[in-house]
N, C-alpha and C positions, 0 to 999 in steps of 0.2 A: 700671767702665766707664761712660761718659756715654752712655746709650742715646739720649737726645734728640738729641745732637749726631750720632750715627751716622745717625739718621733724616734729619736735615737734609742730610747728604751725598748720600743717595740722592735726596731731593726737589729739591734746589736746581736740578739741570740738567733736571728733568722738568717742573716747573711752568711755566717760560716757554713750553714747547710747548703747554701746556694753554690759556693765556690769549692767545697771540698770534693776532691776527686778530679778536678780539672787541672790540666797542665802537667800531670805526672806521666812518666813514660812506662811504668811497669805495673799499672793498676789492672790491666786486662791480660789474660792468658787464654790460649785456645787449645783444646784437646784434653782428654782425660788425664793423660800422664803429664802433659805440660802444665796443667793446673796443679797437680800434686808436686811437680818439680819446681813450682814457682817460676816457670819460664826459662829456666837455666839450661837451655837446650840448643844454643846456637851451633855447637859443634857436634851435636849427638842426636838431633831430633830424628825419630824413626816412623813418624806417620805424616799425614798430609797437613799437619800444623806447620810443616816445613815451608809452605807457601808464605808464611808470615815470618818464621824464625830464621830460615836459611834456604833460599830456593835451590842452591846448588845440590843440596842433599837428595833431591829427586832422582838424580842420575846414579846414586850409590846404593839405593835401597831397592831391593827386589820386590816387585809386584806390590807397590803401595796401594792401600785399599781405598774404596769410597768411603767418605766419612760424613756422617751427620752428627754434628756436635750440638744437640738440642739443649734446651735451657736447663742449667743448674739454677740453684736459688741461693739468696743471701739474706742474712739479717744483718743490718747495720744500725749503729746507734751513735748518738752524739750527746755528750755531757758537758755542761758548763757549770763552773763553781765559782763562788765569790763575785758574781756579776752585779748583783744589787745590794751587796753588803755581806758581812761576815756569815759564813756557813750557808748562804743561799745557793740553790742548785736548780737547774733546768735540765730536762732530758727530752730527747726525741728518738724514736725507733722506727725503722721501716723494713718491710719484707717485700722483696722484688726479685725479678729475674735477672739472669746473668747474660751479657752478650754472647752470641753464638757464632758457630762456623759451620759451613757446609762446603765440601771440597771433593773433587774427583779427578781422575786422570783420563787422558785420551791420547791416541796416536794419530800420526799423519803418515800415509804410505810414502814409501821411498826415503823417509827421514828416520830410519831405524835407530840411529845414534842419538836422536833427540828425543827428550821426554817432556811431556806437557801436562799441565793441571789447570783446573779452574777452581775458584774459590769465591765464597761470599762471606764477608765478615761483618758482624755488627760491632764495630770498633768502639762505639760509645752510644749508650742509651741511658740518659739521665733525665729524671723528671722530679721536680719538687712543686707541690701545690699545697700552699699553707694558708689557712684562714684563721684569724683571731678576732673575736668581738668581745670587748671587755669594758666593764665600767671601772674607772679609775677611782681609788679612795680619795675623797676630797681632802683628807688631811695631808696628802702628798702634793697638793697643788698650792703654790704660793700666790693665791688670789682668793680672798675671803668672799668675794661677790659670787663665785661660781658654786652652785650647790650640787650640780651633777655634771660628770663629764664621761662620755662614752667614746672609746676609740675602736676603730675597725681597721684591720691590717690584712691585705691579700697580697701573697707573694706566689707568683707562678713562673717557674723557670724550667725550660725544656732544652736539651741538647742531644742531637743525634749525629752519628757519623757512620754511614754505611759504605763499605768497601766492596768493589766488584773487581776481581783480579784474574789475570792469566799468568801462568808461571812456565818458564822454559829452562831446562837444564841439559847439560851434556858432559860426558866423560871426555876429558883431555888425555888422561892416562888411566890405567886400570884403578889407581888409587886416588886420582884427583879429578874434581869436576867443577864446573862453573854453572851459575844460574842467574836468572833475572825474574823478579815478580813485578808486574805493573798493575797497580791498583787505581781504579777511578773511585774518587771519594765524593760522596754527596753529603755535605755538611750543612746543618741548620741549628741555630741557636736563637732562642727567644727569651725575653725576660719581661715580667710585669711586677711593679711595686705600686701598690695602691693604698694610701694611708688617709684615713678620714676621721676627723674629730667633730663631735657635736656637744656643746655645752649649754646648760640651763643656768641662768643667773637668778638672783633673788628677786629681780624685777620682772621675772617670767620672759626675759628675752632669750632667744635661741640663736646661738652663734655657731658658724660652720667653718671648718677648715678641711679642704680636699687637696691631696697632692698625689699625682699619678705620673709614673715614669714607665714607658714601655719601649722596647727596642727589639729588632730582629736582624739577624745577619745570615746570609747564605753564601756558600762557597762551593763551587764545583772544580775539581782539580785532580792532579795525578801524584801518586807517590810511587817511587821506584825503590826496590830493595835488590842489591847486588850481592850475590853470595859466592863464597869460595869453600870448598871442602876437601879434606884429605883424610883418607883411611890409612893409618900407619900401623906398624907392627904392634905397638904397645898402647896406642890411644888414637882417638878421632879428634880432628881439629877442624874448626870452622870460623869463618869471618863473614859478617854480614854488614853491609853499608846501607844506611838509610839516607837517600839523597834528600836535600831540601824540597819541601812541597812546591809544586808548580801549579799556581792558581790560573784557571782558565776563565771562569765566570764568577762574578762576585756582586754583592749588593747588600743594601741595608735600609732600615727605617728606624725612625726615632720620633717619639711623641712625648711632650711634657705638658702637664696641666697643673696649675697651682692657683687655688682660690681661697682667700682668707676674708672672713666677714665678721667683724665684732669681737673676736677673741683677743684679749689683752689690750695693751695700749698701742699696738702697732696699727699702721694705716691698713685699710682694706687693700687686698691684692687680687689681680686678675691676669693670669698669664696662660697662653695656650700656644704651643709650637707643634707643628706637625711636619716633619721632614721626610720625604720619600725619595727613592732612587739615589741613595747616598753612596758615595765612594766607601768601599770597605776592603779590608785586607785580612787574610789569614796567613800566618807564617808558621812553619815548623822547621827547626834547624837541622843541619847535618848530624847524623849519628853513626857510630861504629860500634859493633858488638863483636866480642872475641870469646869463643867457647872451646872447651875441651871435654871429651868423654873418655874416661879412663876405666877400662875393664879390670876388675880385681877378682880373678877366678870367675865365678858365676855372678858376682856383684858388679856394680858400675857406679862410678862418681861422675857427676856432671858439674862443671864450673863455667861461670859466665861473668865477664866484665863488660860494661858498655859505657861509652862516652857520648854525650850530646852537647853540641855547641850552644852558645848563647846567642841572643838576639838583642840588638840595640833598641831603644824605645821606638815604637811606632804606633800609629793610630789604627785601631781595629775598625772603628767608625769615625768618619770625618763629618763632624756636625758643625754646620756654619752658625755664626751668630744670628740671633733673631733680627727680624727687620726693624723692630723698635729700638735696636741698640742694646739690647740685653746681652749679658755675658754669654759667650759660647760654651758649649759643653764638650767634654773630652772623655773618650773611652780609649785608653792607651794601655800598652803592655810592654814589659821589658823582662827578658829571661837571662839567667846566668847559666854558664856551662856546669855540668854535673857529671860525676862518675858514680856508677852503681856497680855492685857486684853481688854474686849469689852462688850458693852451693847446694846441690841436690844429690840424693843417693838412692839407688835401687839395691835392695838387700834380699838375696835368694835364701829362702828357708827350705823349700822342697819344690818338687816339680809342679805343684799346684798353687804355691803361694809365694808372692814377692811383696816386700814392704817398701814403701816410698816415704822419704823425709826430705824437707828442704827449708832453705832460708834465703831471702834476698832483701836488698835495700831499695828504697825508692825515694831518693832525695828530691826535694822540691826545687824546680828551676825558677820559680817565680820570684823576680826581684822586685817588681812593682806591677800593679794592675789597678785599673780604675774600677770604682764601685759606687754604689748609690750615695755613700757618704759624701763623695766629691761633688754631688749635685745638690743634695738636701741641706747639707751642713756647710757653713762657711769656713770652718776649720778642717784642716787635713786630718783624716782618720783612716788608718789602714785596716780594713775588715777582711782582707784576703787571708784565707787560711793557707799558710805556706809551711806547715810543719812537715817533718820527714816521716815517711811511713816505713815500717818493717813488716815483711810478709813471712808467713810460716805455712808449710804444708805437710800432711801426714795422711797416708792412706795404704791400701792393699790392693793387689792385683791377683784375683783368684781364677785359676784355670779349672773349668769344669769339663765334662765329657764333650759337650757340643757348643760350649760358649765360654767367654771370659766375662768376669764381673770386676769392675773397678769401683771401690768404695773409699771415701775419704773426705777431708775437709781442709780448708785453708783459713788462716786467721791473719788479719792485718790490723795494725794499730799505729796511731800517731797522736801525740799530745804536745802541749806547749802553753806558754803564758800569753795572755792578752795585756796590752799596755793601755790602761784607762779606756776600756770599751764603752763604758756607760757613764754619762754625767747626769746625775739627778737634778730635778728642778731647783731644789733648794739646798743650801749648805747643811741645814739641820738634818737632812736625810743621809748625808755622807757619814760613813763610819770611819772617823778619823783615827780611831784606835786599832783599826784592822790593817795591819801591814802586809797581809797576804795579797798577792796579786791574783787577778782573775785568771782562770785556767780553762782550757778546752781540751777534751779527749774524744777522739773518733775511733771506733772499732768496727770490724766487719767479719762475719763468719759466712763462709761459703760451703755448701754441701753438694758433693758430686756422687751420683750413682750412675755408673756406666755399664752397658751391656754390649758385647761384641759377639754377633751371631752370624755365622757363615750362611748366606742365602744366595742360590743360583751362581755359585762361584765367586761371590763378592763377600767381603766382611762389612757388614753395616754396623755402625756404632751409634747407640742410643744413649741419651742421658735422661 
C-alpha cells in the first residue's frame, strides 16, 4: 500500500480550509458603515474606524463618538468538486464571530489643537479544529493482504492578531490634517497535523503508521499608519500609508514525529524531532491607500485604491536539520505586490433612511508558501489557497427618534482550480475519462445589526 498517497487523500481537502483567509489585505473591516462600504473609506471615514483606515481624519470630524464594535457573525463555506473522481464533492460550513473594534477619544490639556484616540482591534481570529476517523474501503487499497484499514486525521490550526493602538491627529489648515496611528500587535499562530493509520492483515497482524507535525510562532511588534486628509469644496480626499511591520520579539517551536511499523514493503521508521526557541520572522510589506469621498446632493460615493508591496522569499520558521543527518524542514513565504480597488455608495431616501451598497477586490499576494505537503510528501505540491476574493456589501441606516439602526450583510467569494490535488493509490481508481479539473470555492456571509444610542452625552454603538 502507498501510505503517502493515503495521507494525501485525507489532507487535500482539509489544507485549503487551513490557509483560506490568511495573507489577504481586505478580509476584515471595522465599524458598521465601513463593513457595509467594504472598507472603501480611506478618504471619507466618519467614525472611529478612522484609527485603522486614516488617522488624520480624527482632526476633521466634529465630536467623534465612543465606539463599541461588538461581534457580528458570519457563515462561511468551502466546496470541493472533482477531487476523488468525476462529480465527487466535499463541503464544509462554519458559523463564527467576526473580529471586533473598541475605540474612544481623549484630550490632553494645553494641546487643544491635537486630537487623540485609543483603539483595540481583533485584527485576526481564526480557528480550525477538524477530526476525521474513517475506515477505508479495502477495494481502494493496492494490497490484497490487508483486510481492514482505519485512518484518523486531526487538524488544529489557530491564528490570532490583537492590535492595541493610540492615534494622534492635528489640523495643519482648516481643510487639511495629518495623523498617525501606532498599533502594538500580539500575533500567535499554531498548527497541528496528526495522521494515524492502523491496518489488520489476513494473518491477524496489526500494523501502525503515525505522523504528527506541530508548530507555533509568536511575534510582538509595531504597525504604523500615517494619514493625510483634505476636505475640499467638492470632495474629501485621503491617503493612508501602512509602514512595514517592525518585529520586536519573536520565537517558534517545531515538532515532527513519524512512526511506521509493518505497513507495506517499506522498512520500519522511527523519527522524533523537537525543536524549541527557534528563530522566527513575521513580515508585512509597505502599503499605500488612496481614497475619495464625493457628495452628490444628499448622497455620497466612496472610492478606494490600495497598493501593497511584495516580499522576497524568507523563512517564517528556521528549522535546523536533525542531529541524525535527516533532511531539514522549511517554512518559507514569498509575496507578490498587489493593487486592489473598491467603490461604495450612500443613497439618501428620506430623513430616516439611507441605503448602502459596495464592492471591493481582494487579490491574493501569496506567491509561494510552505505547507504540510512539503514535509509529508517527497513531491512538491502547492496546497496554498491563493485565489482572488471579491467582496459585496448591502444595508440600510435607519434613523429613529432616539437611536439609529444599521442593518445589512456582506458577501465574499473566491473560486479556482486545483492542479492534481489528489493522487489515489492505484491507477484503477483514477478516472482517466474525466477531463474536468478539481475545483475549490469559498464563500462567506456576514450579518450586521448595529444600534447607536446616545447615553450620558456619548453615542454608544452596539452590534
